[in-house]
N, C-alpha and C positions, 0 to 999 in steps of 0.2 A: 110905732106907738106901742107902749106897754099895755097889754090887755089884762094881765094878771100876774100876781106874785104869790108864791107859796113857799112855806118853810116848815120843817118838821125836825124834831129831835127825839130820839128814843134811847133807852138803856139797852145795851148789848145783851145783858143778862136775860132779858125777856125772850130772846130767840134761841137760847140753849135748849137742846132736847125737845124742840117743838117741830119735828119733822112734818107733821100733818099741816101745820100752819104754813110752813115753807112751801109745800106743794100747792097750796091754794093761791098764793099770791106771786110766786116766782114762775116765770116761763121756763120752758125746757132749756132754752139757751142760757137763761140766768143760772139755772142749776148747774149746767155744764161748766160755765165760767167759774162759779163759786167753788166747785169741786176741786179746783186746782190749788186751793189755798189751805194752809195749816189752820189758821184761825178763821173759819168760815163764818162764825156768828157775827163778827165785825162787819163783814161785807153784806151778810143777809140783813142786818139791822140798817146798814146804809141804803140798801135797795128798798127796804120798807119805807124808810124816811123819804127817799126820792119819789116813790109812788104816792105816798100821802101828800107830799108837797105838790105833786102834779095835780092831784084832785083839787087841792086848794087853789092853785093858780088858774086852772081851767073852770073852776066852779062847776065841775061835772062829776056827778056821782053814779052815773049809770053805765059804768064799764067795769069789767073784771080786771083786777090787777095783773093777772097772768096773760092778758092780751098785749101787755106792754113789756118789751125787753129793754134792758139796760145794756148797751154795747159800749165799746171803747174805741177811740181812734188810735192811730199808730203811736201817739204820745201818751196814751193811757187816759185821756180825757173822756169822761162818761157822757153819753148822749142817749136819748130815748129812740128806740126803733119801734115805730107804731105799726105792728103787723096786721092788726085787725080793724083798725079804724083810722080815719084821716083827721088831721088837725090843721086848721087854717092858720097860716103864719109859721113862726119859728119858735121852738122851745129850747131854752138854755137850761143846763143842769150842772150843779156842783154838789158833790158828795164829799163828806169828810167823816172819818171815824178814828177812834182810838180804843183802848181797852174797855172803857166803861160806857161810852156814848157814841152815837152816830147821828149825823145831821145832814140835811140836804136843803138846797134852795133851788127853786124853779122860777124862771121868768118866761112869760109867754108874750111874744110880740106878734102883733097883727099888722 
């Protein structure tokens, strides 16, 4: 049964030259993954959108974004790695980005 759905869209431009913001919401593993790419801001914006969509899907505002890592399976599909807290059920994630915008959708199943 679907317990929650969240979506978010952001402008990539918001994340250029905002290193301090990145460090507040990205986990160490997120930063390591993103560092491999030439256009980091697109991925950073996508990760922000994903974590915002997660908050909306779970209706949970009492956790730090940096506690959640966005990992990828062998095919590149993103998923949440909940290092610091447990989530009942299953969480599905989709992220998309291009030069100007990034968006994410989260579905929480219980």
